[in-house]
Steps between C-alpha positions, in 0.01 A plus 500: 500500500206258530713223352766562765249486784361181349847345504549612861167340591607178327827496697302550821272208408797273428656599832183428698469166321849412623424578868493127596874497421578746780635232732744383234635854467483582871871581526483760223182643652672538838802664337278749319295558814815592692605749232154653462389501862791501742719739304207742447373491859714778647421737214129419525490566876684833472270606217191400700607690813535823305178444305308460827680802645416718201131404512486592869697820442269614221166397644561540875498882531193529276308245706608665826363834374165336428480323834538147366859436605399168651455353151856562378609146583208351311566720198866399484408134550237493229707696249792263546335160508238566230702697248848633564671189637396263217560757226833631632639154576399387153668804345810420706489139380456607138795738514737289704406138426307521175780683322747237621276220372471660155875564483595148611264315267573750222872428532431128482291558188762714326785262579294198387484334841124456463555324168742270681232418758259409221768281343526310830117460504462743791193721477603865564159571650545226759866572568511881487152650518323278754749545790504877454123534482445282808773676698370846409144397592623404847750783553290805414206420736750438782662837427154660510433357847832638628424832330165520678659443840794736454282763333263501795795544737637782285167680516486453877850642550423810295164547674671497840807705407329775300366770739231595245350153539602377846306173501615244761610155389205327666241736348653458156483121508152502657383699200680266264349195669147639485509605134719235333339159459675175422322501162677827412838336553392190307381717211839669474681167508273359228576806289870439540459137386344621174770764454775246569370264232474787252853625569667161485321379187553828313870518591559136408322555168709806418813306582399209277428739211838673521709532185774722365785469746567721805288784362209260465542395864476864608184550295344185648572616855347842432191349340461248781499768769274739306247229412501379860433846642218567253336165575534554875302825474238354266443187705507703823171656395352174369595293805382777736157497336479121531611503865242769584234252389651188658634627834 
C-alpha cells in the first residue's frame, strides 16, 4: 500500500514538473475541461439545489422552535461553502470523471497505445496525465462555486415554501450575508483544488497500471474511484485543520 502511494506521489511530482508545458497542450486541456466541467454542470447544479434544500428542511424547523430561525440562511451557507459543496462536487467528479479517466487510460494501456506513444518519443505523463490534471483542477473549483450559489437558492426556496419554517427570501439572504465570509467560500474552493489534484492523479495512475484485458480495466476503474473517495475524506480533515489555522 505504501509503495502504491509512493508511486502516486511520484506521478504527481512528474506532473507538476511538466506544468510549464500547459500552453503546448492547451487544446487537450480545453477538450478535457469541456468534458469535465460543462457536461457535469447541470448535474452539479441539480445536486446542489437539493442539498441546500435538505439542509434547510432538516435544520429549519428545529431552529424555529428554539427562536433562532433568522440564522437558517447562515447555517445553509456555511454548511455548503465550507464542507458539503467541495466534498460532494469532488465525489461527483470522482464517480463521473475519474472513472472515465481510469477507463480511457486503462484501455490505452491494455491495447498498447501507451507503448506506441513511448515508441514515438511522446511522454505519456505530458500527453495524457498533464491535460487531465490541469483540467480537473480548474473544473472542480468552478463546479463548487456554482454549487454554492445554487445550494443557497435551494435552501431559500425550501425556507420560504415550507410552512414550518416560513422565512422570507430577504431575511434568509441577510442571515447568509452576515454569517458567511468571503474566506469561507475561498476555503471551500481551496479544498476542492486539493481534491481535484488527488482525484485526477489517482485515476491517471490506476489507468497507467492497468493490465489483464477488459477485466483489468474494470478493476482499475473500481480502484480509482474507491481510492479517490478515501483520499477525499482523509484530506478533507487535514485540509480543514490547515485552513482553520490559515484563514
